[in-house]
PDB file of N, CA, C and O in Angstrom, chain B, residues numbered from 101:
ATOM      1  N   MET B 101       1.917   9.862 -10.323  1.00  0.00           N
ATOM      2  CA  MET B 101       1.663   8.625  -9.597  1.00  0.00           C
ATOM      3  C   MET B 101       2.972   8.148  -8.966  1.00  0.00           C
ATOM      4  O   MET B 101       3.899   7.735  -9.663  1.00  0.00           O
ATOM      5  N   PRO B 102       3.028   8.212  -7.653  1.00  0.00           N
ATOM      6  CA  PRO B 102       4.269   7.765  -7.010  1.00  0.00           C
ATOM      7  C   PRO B 102       4.428   6.244  -7.043  1.00  0.00           C
ATOM      8  O   PRO B 102       3.463   5.490  -6.922  1.00  0.00           O
ATOM      9  N   LYS B 103       5.677   5.829  -7.210  1.00  0.00           N
ATOM     10  CA  LYS B 103       6.026   4.413  -7.086  1.00  0.00           C
ATOM     11  C   LYS B 103       6.191   4.141  -5.599  1.00  0.00           C
ATOM     12  O   LYS B 103       6.894   4.873  -4.901  1.00  0.00           O
ATOM     13  N   VAL B 104       5.546   3.095  -5.120  1.00  0.00           N
ATOM     14  CA  VAL B 104       5.522   2.786  -3.701  1.00  0.00           C
ATOM     15  C   VAL B 104       6.009   1.366  -3.475  1.00  0.00           C
ATOM     16  O   VAL B 104       5.574   0.429  -4.145  1.00  0.00           O
ATOM     17  N   MET B 105       6.924   1.222  -2.517  1.00  0.00           N
ATOM     18  CA  MET B 105       7.371  -0.110  -2.134  1.00  0.00           C
ATOM     19  C   MET B 105       6.541  -0.560  -0.939  1.00  0.00           C
ATOM     20  O   MET B 105       6.414   0.162   0.049  1.00  0.00           O
ATOM     21  N   LEU B 106       5.989  -1.742  -1.040  1.00  0.00           N
ATOM     22  CA  LEU B 106       5.204  -2.328   0.040  1.00  0.00           C
ATOM     23  C   LEU B 106       5.959  -3.526   0.589  1.00  0.00           C
ATOM     24  O   LEU B 106       6.406  -4.390  -0.166  1.00  0.00           O
ATOM     25  N   ARG B 107       6.101  -3.573   1.912  1.00  0.00           N
ATOM     26  CA  ARG B 107       6.770  -4.696   2.553  1.00  0.00           C
ATOM     27  C   ARG B 107       6.239  -4.841   3.960  1.00  0.00           C
ATOM     28  O   ARG B 107       5.635  -3.918   4.508  1.00  0.00           O
ATOM     29  N   TYR B 108       6.467  -6.004   4.541  1.00  0.00           N
ATOM     30  CA  TYR B 108       6.049  -6.238   5.920  1.00  0.00           C
ATOM     31  C   TYR B 108       7.166  -5.835   6.872  1.00  0.00           C
ATOM     32  O   TYR B 108       8.341  -6.086   6.605  1.00  0.00           O
ATOM     33  N   SER B 109       6.791  -5.205   7.987  1.00  0.00           N
ATOM     34  CA  SER B 109       7.752  -4.853   9.029  1.00  0.00           C
ATOM     35  C   SER B 109       8.049  -6.107   9.858  1.00  0.00           C
ATOM     36  O   SER B 109       7.417  -7.148   9.675  1.00  0.00           O
ATOM     37  N   ASP B 110       9.010  -5.993  10.761  1.00  0.00           N
ATOM     38  CA  ASP B 110       9.337  -7.113  11.645  1.00  0.00           C
ATOM     39  C   ASP B 110       8.154  -7.506  12.520  1.00  0.00           C
ATOM     40  O   ASP B 110       8.039  -8.659  12.936  1.00  0.00           O
ATOM     41  N   SER B 111       7.269  -6.540  12.799  1.00  0.00           N
ATOM     42  CA  SER B 111       6.097  -6.826  13.633  1.00  0.00           C
ATOM     43  C   SER B 111       4.896  -7.333  12.828  1.00  0.00           C
ATOM     44  O   SER B 111       3.833  -7.597  13.391  1.00  0.00           O
ATOM     45  N   GLY B 112       5.070  -7.470  11.499  1.00  0.00           N
ATOM     46  CA  GLY B 112       4.004  -8.015  10.659  1.00  0.00           C
ATOM     47  C   GLY B 112       3.064  -6.988  10.058  1.00  0.00           C
ATOM     48  O   GLY B 112       2.090  -7.357   9.400  1.00  0.00           O
ATOM     49  N   LYS B 113       3.335  -5.702  10.269  1.00  0.00           N
ATOM     50  CA  LYS B 113       2.506  -4.637   9.696  1.00  0.00           C
ATOM     51  C   LYS B 113       2.962  -4.364   8.265  1.00  0.00           C
ATOM     52  O   LYS B 113       4.154  -4.443   7.966  1.00  0.00           O
ATOM     53  N   LEU B 114       2.027  -4.047   7.390  1.00  0.00           N
ATOM     54  CA  LEU B 114       2.354  -3.722   6.006  1.00  0.00           C
ATOM     55  C   LEU B 114       2.792  -2.265   5.930  1.00  0.00           C
ATOM     56  O   LEU B 114       2.050  -1.371   6.336  1.00  0.00           O
ATOM     57  N   LEU B 115       4.002  -2.021   5.408  1.00  0.00           N
ATOM     58  CA  LEU B 115       4.571  -0.681   5.309  1.00  0.00           C
ATOM     59  C   LEU B 115       4.474  -0.150   3.892  1.00  0.00           C
ATOM     60  O   LEU B 115       4.579  -0.906   2.927  1.00  0.00           O
ATOM     61  N   PHE B 116       4.275   1.144   3.774  1.00  0.00           N
ATOM     62  CA  PHE B 116       4.081   1.886   2.531  1.00  0.00           C
ATOM     63  C   PHE B 116       5.233   2.878   2.451  1.00  0.00           C
ATOM     64  O   PHE B 116       5.297   3.797   3.267  1.00  0.00           O
ATOM     65  N   TYR B 117       6.154   2.721   1.485  1.00  0.00           N
ATOM     66  CA  TYR B 117       7.342   3.560   1.410  1.00  0.00           C
ATOM     67  C   TYR B 117       7.438   4.265   0.069  1.00  0.00           C
ATOM     68  O   TYR B 117       7.461   3.618  -0.978  1.00  0.00           O
ATOM     69  N   ILE B 118       7.495   5.608   0.100  1.00  0.00           N
ATOM     70  CA  ILE B 118       7.688   6.421  -1.096  1.00  0.00           C
ATOM     71  C   ILE B 118       9.115   6.947  -1.044  1.00  0.00           C
ATOM     72  O   ILE B 118       9.427   7.805  -0.218  1.00  0.00           O
ATOM     73  N   ALA B 119       9.985   6.445  -1.917  1.00  0.00           N
ATOM     74  CA  ALA B 119      11.406   6.794  -1.882  1.00  0.00           C
ATOM     75  C   ALA B 119      11.654   8.275  -2.168  1.00  0.00           C
ATOM     76  O   ALA B 119      12.487   8.890  -1.502  1.00  0.00           O
ATOM     77  N   LYS B 120      10.959   8.859  -3.133  1.00  0.00           N
ATOM     78  CA  LYS B 120      11.205  10.261  -3.495  1.00  0.00           C
ATOM     79  C   LYS B 120      10.913  11.210  -2.340  1.00  0.00           C
ATOM     80  O   LYS B 120      11.510  12.282  -2.254  1.00  0.00           O
ATOM     81  N   LYS B 121      10.007  10.829  -1.458  1.00  0.00           N
ATOM     82  CA  LYS B 121       9.670  11.657  -0.292  1.00  0.00           C
ATOM     83  C   LYS B 121      10.356  11.142   0.978  1.00  0.00           C
ATOM     84  O   LYS B 121      10.271  11.773   2.031  1.00  0.00           O
ATOM     85  N   ASP B 122      11.028  10.008   0.876  1.00  0.00           N
ATOM     86  CA  ASP B 122      11.598   9.330   2.038  1.00  0.00           C
ATOM     87  C   ASP B 122      10.547   9.216   3.136  1.00  0.00           C
ATOM     88  O   ASP B 122      10.815   9.502   4.304  1.00  0.00           O
ATOM     89  N   GLN B 123       9.343   8.792   2.740  1.00  0.00           N
ATOM     90  CA  GLN B 123       8.201   8.658   3.645  1.00  0.00           C
ATOM     91  C   GLN B 123       7.874   7.188   3.820  1.00  0.00           C
ATOM     92  O   GLN B 123       7.691   6.465   2.840  1.00  0.00           O
ATOM     93  N   GLU B 124       7.801   6.747   5.059  1.00  0.00           N
ATOM     94  CA  GLU B 124       7.397   5.375   5.343  1.00  0.00           C
ATOM     95  C   GLU B 124       6.342   5.406   6.436  1.00  0.00           C
ATOM     96  O   GLU B 124       6.556   5.982   7.502  1.00  0.00           O
ATOM     97  N   GLU B 125       5.212   4.786   6.166  1.00  0.00           N
ATOM     98  CA  GLU B 125       4.099   4.714   7.104  1.00  0.00           C
ATOM     99  C   GLU B 125       3.490   3.329   7.071  1.00  0.00           C
ATOM    100  O   GLU B 125       3.600   2.610   6.077  1.00  0.00           O
ATOM    101  N   GLU B 126       2.847   2.963   8.166  1.00  0.00           N
ATOM    102  CA  GLU B 126       2.083   1.719   8.188  1.00  0.00           C
ATOM    103  C   GLU B 126       0.760   1.951   7.461  1.00  0.00           C
ATOM    104  O   GLU B 126       0.209   3.052   7.478  1.00  0.00           O
ATOM    105  N   ILE B 127       0.268   0.905   6.832  1.00  0.00           N
ATOM    106  CA  ILE B 127      -1.051   0.970   6.214  1.00  0.00           C
ATOM    107  C   ILE B 127      -2.078   0.672   7.295  1.00  0.00           C
ATOM    108  O   ILE B 127      -2.029  -0.373   7.943  1.00  0.00           O
ATOM    109  N   ALA B 128      -3.009   1.603   7.482  1.00  0.00           N
ATOM    110  CA  ALA B 128      -4.048   1.447   8.500  1.00  0.00           C
ATOM    111  C   ALA B 128      -5.244   0.670   7.954  1.00  0.00           C
ATOM    112  O   ALA B 128      -5.848  -0.137   8.662  1.00  0.00           O
ATOM    113  N   LYS B 129      -5.583   0.925   6.671  1.00  0.00           N
ATOM    114  CA  LYS B 129      -6.782   0.298   6.115  1.00  0.00           C
ATOM    115  C   LYS B 129      -6.649   0.167   4.606  1.00  0.00           C
ATOM    116  O   LYS B 129      -6.162   1.075   3.934  1.00  0.00           O
ATOM    117  N   VAL B 130      -7.087  -0.975   4.080  1.00  0.00           N
ATOM    118  CA  VAL B 130      -7.138  -1.218   2.635  1.00  0.00           C
ATOM    119  C   VAL B 130      -8.580  -1.583   2.298  1.00  0.00           C
ATOM    120  O   VAL B 130      -9.188  -2.427   2.957  1.00  0.00           O
ATOM    121  N   GLU B 131      -9.117  -0.940   1.267  1.00  0.00           N
ATOM    122  CA  GLU B 131     -10.516  -1.167   0.893  1.00  0.00           C
ATOM    123  C   GLU B 131     -10.802  -2.641   0.599  1.00  0.00           C
ATOM    124  O   GLU B 131     -11.804  -3.187   1.063  1.00  0.00           O
ATOM    125  N   GLN B 132      -9.929  -3.276  -0.164  1.00  0.00           N
ATOM    126  CA  GLN B 132     -10.142  -4.681  -0.518  1.00  0.00           C
ATOM    127  C   GLN B 132      -8.867  -5.461  -0.219  1.00  0.00           C
ATOM    128  O   GLN B 132      -7.823  -5.218  -0.824  1.00  0.00           O
ATOM    129  N   ASP B 133      -8.961  -6.395   0.714  1.00  0.00           N
ATOM    130  CA  ASP B 133      -7.809  -7.196   1.124  1.00  0.00           C
ATOM    131  C   ASP B 133      -8.294  -8.597   1.462  1.00  0.00           C
ATOM    132  O   ASP B 133      -8.555  -8.920   2.621  1.00  0.00           O
ATOM    133  N   ASP B 134      -8.409  -9.424   0.425  1.00  0.00           N
ATOM    134  CA  ASP B 134      -8.860 -10.799   0.630  1.00  0.00           C
ATOM    135  C   ASP B 134      -8.154 -11.728  -0.359  1.00  0.00           C
ATOM    136  O   ASP B 134      -7.230 -11.304  -1.053  1.00  0.00           O
ATOM    137  N   ASP B 135      -8.574 -12.968  -0.425  1.00  0.00           N
ATOM    138  CA  ASP B 135      -7.930 -13.949  -1.295  1.00  0.00           C
ATOM    139  C   ASP B 135      -8.131 -13.662  -2.778  1.00  0.00           C
ATOM    140  O   ASP B 135      -7.367 -14.151  -3.611  1.00  0.00           O
ATOM    141  N   ASN B 136      -9.161 -12.867  -3.122  1.00  0.00           N
ATOM    142  CA  ASN B 136      -9.473 -12.597  -4.526  1.00  0.00           C
ATOM    143  C   ASN B 136      -8.776 -11.367  -5.084  1.00  0.00           C
ATOM    144  O   ASN B 136      -8.404 -11.346  -6.258  1.00  0.00           O
ATOM    145  N   ALA B 137      -8.593 -10.339  -4.255  1.00  0.00           N
ATOM    146  CA  ALA B 137      -8.000  -9.089  -4.752  1.00  0.00           C
ATOM    147  C   ALA B 137      -7.451  -8.256  -3.604  1.00  0.00           C
ATOM    148  O   ALA B 137      -7.819  -8.433  -2.443  1.00  0.00           O
ATOM    149  N   TRP B 138      -6.548  -7.334  -3.971  1.00  0.00           N
ATOM    150  CA  TRP B 138      -5.974  -6.401  -3.001  1.00  0.00           C
ATOM    151  C   TRP B 138      -5.920  -5.035  -3.656  1.00  0.00           C
ATOM    152  O   TRP B 138      -5.486  -4.911  -4.802  1.00  0.00           O
ATOM    153  N   GLY B 139      -6.363  -3.992  -2.930  1.00  0.00           N
ATOM    154  CA  GLY B 139      -6.251  -2.632  -3.436  1.00  0.00           C
ATOM    155  C   GLY B 139      -7.461  -1.789  -3.154  1.00  0.00           C
ATOM    156  O   GLY B 139      -8.190  -2.020  -2.189  1.00  0.00           O
ATOM    157  N   GLY B 140      -7.673  -0.792  -4.017  1.00  0.00           N
ATOM    158  CA  GLY B 140      -8.729   0.192  -3.793  1.00  0.00           C
ATOM    159  C   GLY B 140      -8.169   1.357  -2.995  1.00  0.00           C
ATOM    160  O   GLY B 140      -7.003   1.720  -3.153  1.00  0.00           O
ATOM    161  N   ALA B 141      -8.994   1.941  -2.140  1.00  0.00           N
ATOM    162  CA  ALA B 141      -8.565   3.049  -1.293  1.00  0.00           C
ATOM    163  C   ALA B 141      -7.666   2.509  -0.182  1.00  0.00           C
ATOM    164  O   ALA B 141      -7.993   1.524   0.478  1.00  0.00           O
ATOM    165  N   VAL B 142      -6.524   3.178   0.009  1.00  0.00           N
ATOM    166  CA  VAL B 142      -5.556   2.783   1.031  1.00  0.00           C
ATOM    167  C   VAL B 142      -5.337   3.982   1.946  1.00  0.00           C
ATOM    168  O   VAL B 142      -5.016   5.075   1.479  1.00  0.00           O
ATOM    169  N   GLU B 143      -5.511   3.774   3.251  1.00  0.00           N
ATOM    170  CA  GLU B 143      -5.291   4.843   4.222  1.00  0.00           C
ATOM    171  C   GLU B 143      -4.088   4.496   5.087  1.00  0.00           C
ATOM    172  O   GLU B 143      -3.957   3.372   5.573  1.00  0.00           O
ATOM    173  N   LEU B 144      -3.209   5.483   5.271  1.00  0.00           N
ATOM    174  CA  LEU B 144      -2.014   5.290   6.086  1.00  0.00           C
ATOM    175  C   LEU B 144      -2.268   5.774   7.514  1.00  0.00           C
ATOM    176  O   LEU B 144      -3.241   6.481   7.777  1.00  0.00           O
ATOM    177  N   THR B 145      -1.390   5.388   8.420  1.00  0.00           N
ATOM    178  CA  THR B 145      -1.564   5.768   9.818  1.00  0.00           C
ATOM    179  C   THR B 145      -1.452   7.274  10.041  1.00  0.00           C
ATOM    180  O   THR B 145      -1.942   7.776  11.053  1.00  0.00           O
ATOM    181  N   ASP B 146      -0.817   8.011   9.122  1.00  0.00           N
ATOM    182  CA  ASP B 146      -0.730   9.467   9.270  1.00  0.00           C
ATOM    183  C   ASP B 146      -1.934  10.186   8.660  1.00  0.00           C
ATOM    184  O   ASP B 146      -1.981  11.416   8.652  1.00  0.00           O
ATOM    185  N   GLY B 147      -2.918   9.418   8.144  1.00  0.00           N
ATOM    186  CA  GLY B 147      -4.126   9.992   7.565  1.00  0.00           C
ATOM    187  C   GLY B 147      -4.067  10.184   6.059  1.00  0.00           C
ATOM    188  O   GLY B 147      -5.088  10.501   5.449  1.00  0.00           O
ATOM    189  N   SER B 148      -2.907  10.002   5.439  1.00  0.00           N
ATOM    190  CA  SER B 148      -2.784  10.123   3.984  1.00  0.00           C
ATOM    191  C   SER B 148      -3.607   9.036   3.303  1.00  0.00           C
ATOM    192  O   SER B 148      -3.752   7.929   3.823  1.00  0.00           O
ATOM    193  N   LYS B 149      -4.141   9.368   2.137  1.00  0.00           N
ATOM    194  CA  LYS B 149      -4.945   8.410   1.384  1.00  0.00           C
ATOM    195  C   LYS B 149      -4.427   8.289  -0.033  1.00  0.00           C
ATOM    196  O   LYS B 149      -4.092   9.283  -0.678  1.00  0.00           O
ATOM    197  N   TYR B 150      -4.366   7.060  -0.504  1.00  0.00           N
ATOM    198  CA  TYR B 150      -3.904   6.739  -1.852  1.00  0.00           C
ATOM    199  C   TYR B 150      -4.880   5.759  -2.467  1.00  0.00           C
ATOM    200  O   TYR B 150      -5.719   5.178  -1.778  1.00  0.00           O
ATOM    201  N   TYR B 151      -4.762   5.580  -3.784  1.00  0.00           N
ATOM    202  CA  TYR B 151      -5.659   4.650  -4.480  1.00  0.00           C
ATOM    203  C   TYR B 151      -4.863   3.846  -5.505  1.00  0.00           C
ATOM    204  O   TYR B 151      -3.965   4.362  -6.169  1.00  0.00           O
ATOM    205  N   ILE B 152      -5.220   2.573  -5.610  1.00  0.00           N
ATOM    206  CA  ILE B 152      -4.709   1.698  -6.657  1.00  0.00           C
ATOM    207  C   ILE B 152      -5.871   0.804  -7.083  1.00  0.00           C
ATOM    208  O   ILE B 152      -6.631   0.319  -6.245  1.00  0.00           O
ATOM    209  N   ASP B 153      -6.002   0.592  -8.395  1.00  0.00           N
ATOM    210  CA  ASP B 153      -7.040  -0.329  -8.855  1.00  0.00           C
ATOM    211  C   ASP B 153      -6.780  -1.693  -8.223  1.00  0.00           C
ATOM    212  O   ASP B 153      -5.633  -2.136  -8.169  1.00  0.00           O
ATOM    213  N   PRO B 154      -7.829  -2.365  -7.743  1.00  0.00           N
ATOM    214  CA  PRO B 154      -7.631  -3.675  -7.124  1.00  0.00           C
ATOM    215  C   PRO B 154      -6.887  -4.638  -8.054  1.00  0.00           C
ATOM    216  O   PRO B 154      -7.150  -4.698  -9.255  1.00  0.00           O
ATOM    217  N   ILE B 155      -5.959  -5.381  -7.467  1.00  0.00           N
ATOM    218  CA  ILE B 155      -5.118  -6.324  -8.194  1.00  0.00           C
ATOM    219  C   ILE B 155      -5.588  -7.736  -7.870  1.00  0.00           C
ATOM    220  O   ILE B 155      -5.708  -8.112  -6.704  1.00  0.00           O
ATOM    221  N   SER B 156      -5.854  -8.513  -8.920  1.00  0.00           N
ATOM    222  CA  SER B 156      -6.303  -9.887  -8.732  1.00  0.00           C
ATOM    223  C   SER B 156      -5.452 -10.802  -9.588  1.00  0.00           C
ATOM    224  O   SER B 156      -5.360 -10.586 -10.797  1.00  0.00           O
ATOM    225  N   PRO B 157      -4.835 -11.800  -9.017  1.00  0.00           N
ATOM    226  CA  PRO B 157      -4.780 -12.174  -7.604  1.00  0.00           C
ATOM    227  C   PRO B 157      -3.924 -11.169  -6.832  1.00  0.00           C
ATOM    228  O   PRO B 157      -3.141 -10.434  -7.433  1.00  0.00           O
ATOM    229  N   PRO B 158      -4.068 -11.132  -5.501  1.00  0.00           N
ATOM    230  CA  PRO B 158      -3.301 -10.189  -4.685  1.00  0.00           C
ATOM    231  C   PRO B 158      -1.799 -10.350  -4.902  1.00  0.00           C
ATOM    232  O   PRO B 158      -1.318 -11.461  -5.119  1.00  0.00           O
ATOM    233  N   PRO B 159      -1.057  -9.242  -4.843  1.00  0.00           N
ATOM    234  CA  PRO B 159       0.399  -9.313  -5.058  1.00  0.00           C
ATOM    235  C   PRO B 159       1.106  -9.976  -3.880  1.00  0.00           C
ATOM    236  O   PRO B 159       0.580 -10.028  -2.768  1.00  0.00           O
ATOM    237  N   LYS B 160       2.286 -10.471  -4.145  1.00  0.00           N
ATOM    238  CA  LYS B 160       3.158 -11.007  -3.091  1.00  0.00           C
ATOM    239  C   LYS B 160       4.026  -9.848  -2.613  1.00  0.00           C
ATOM    240  O   LYS B 160       4.526  -9.073  -3.428  1.00  0.00           O
ATOM    241  N   PHE B 161       4.207  -9.726  -1.329  1.00  0.00           N
ATOM    242  CA  PHE B 161       5.023  -8.650  -0.761  1.00  0.00           C
ATOM    243  C   PHE B 161       6.363  -9.199  -0.340  1.00  0.00           C
ATOM    244  O   PHE B 161       6.416 -10.316   0.175  1.00  0.00           O
ATOM    245  N   PRO B 162       7.473  -8.458  -0.536  1.00  0.00           N
ATOM    246  CA  PRO B 162       7.573  -7.068  -0.957  1.00  0.00           C
ATOM    247  C   PRO B 162       7.363  -6.898  -2.458  1.00  0.00           C
ATOM    248  O   PRO B 162       7.652  -7.796  -3.249  1.00  0.00           O
ATOM    249  N   THR B 163       6.858  -5.733  -2.826  1.00  0.00           N
ATOM    250  CA  THR B 163       6.634  -5.383  -4.227  1.00  0.00           C
ATOM    251  C   THR B 163       6.631  -3.875  -4.382  1.00  0.00           C
ATOM    252  O   THR B 163       6.529  -3.152  -3.390  1.00  0.00           O
ATOM    253  N   THR B 164       6.741  -3.388  -5.610  1.00  0.00           N
ATOM    254  CA  THR B 164       6.650  -1.968  -5.902  1.00  0.00           C
ATOM    255  C   THR B 164       5.484  -1.752  -6.865  1.00  0.00           C
ATOM    256  O   THR B 164       5.389  -2.418  -7.897  1.00  0.00           O
ATOM    257  N   LEU B 165       4.596  -0.814  -6.519  1.00  0.00           N
ATOM    258  CA  LEU B 165       3.411  -0.527  -7.308  1.00  0.00           C
ATOM    259  C   LEU B 165       3.231   0.968  -7.464  1.00  0.00           C
ATOM    260  O   LEU B 165       3.794   1.744  -6.691  1.00  0.00           O
ATOM    261  N   SER B 166       2.449   1.387  -8.459  1.00  0.00           N
ATOM    262  CA  SER B 166       2.134   2.811  -8.666  1.00  0.00           C
ATOM    263  C   SER B 166       0.783   3.139  -8.050  1.00  0.00           C
ATOM    264  O   SER B 166      -0.212   2.476  -8.343  1.00  0.00           O
ATOM    265  N   PHE B 167       0.744   4.151  -7.204  1.00  0.00           N
ATOM    266  CA  PHE B 167      -0.481   4.588  -6.532  1.00  0.00           C
ATOM    267  C   PHE B 167      -0.830   5.997  -6.976  1.00  0.00           C
ATOM    268  O   PHE B 167       0.036   6.750  -7.422  1.00  0.00           O
ATOM    269  N   LYS B 168      -2.107   6.352  -6.852  1.00  0.00           N
ATOM    270  CA  LYS B 168      -2.581   7.719  -7.079  1.00  0.00           C
ATOM    271  C   LYS B 168      -2.863   8.330  -5.705  1.00  0.00           C
ATOM    272  O   LYS B 168      -3.350   7.645  -4.806  1.00  0.00           O
ATOM    273  N   LYS B 169      -2.558   9.609  -5.547  1.00  0.00           N
ATOM    274  CA  LYS B 169      -2.913  10.328  -4.322  1.00  0.00           C
ATOM    275  C   LYS B 169      -4.407  10.543  -4.333  1.00  0.00           C
ATOM    276  O   LYS B 169      -4.946  11.044  -5.320  1.00  0.00           O
ATOM    277  N   ALA B 170      -5.094  10.178  -3.265  1.00  0.00           N
ATOM    278  CA  ALA B 170      -6.551  10.313  -3.225  1.00  0.00           C
ATOM    279  C   ALA B 170      -6.966  11.630  -2.597  1.00  0.00           C
ATOM    280  O   ALA B 170      -8.159  11.911  -2.483  1.00  0.00           O
TER     281      ALA B 170
END
């Protein structure tokens, strides 16, 4: 399970960064993203897919979380 840093870019897009791979991509889609919870299936702009159990209440960004490769 890679540790992933999530932060907002200057343009307001949520970025997904895996330090061990030096990979940074924008998040294209999150299964659950509302006031009650954040998470589930996460798709990046390069087509990669990851999963995290939904977190309630949603986390404050920037943060570091553990994701599973989907």
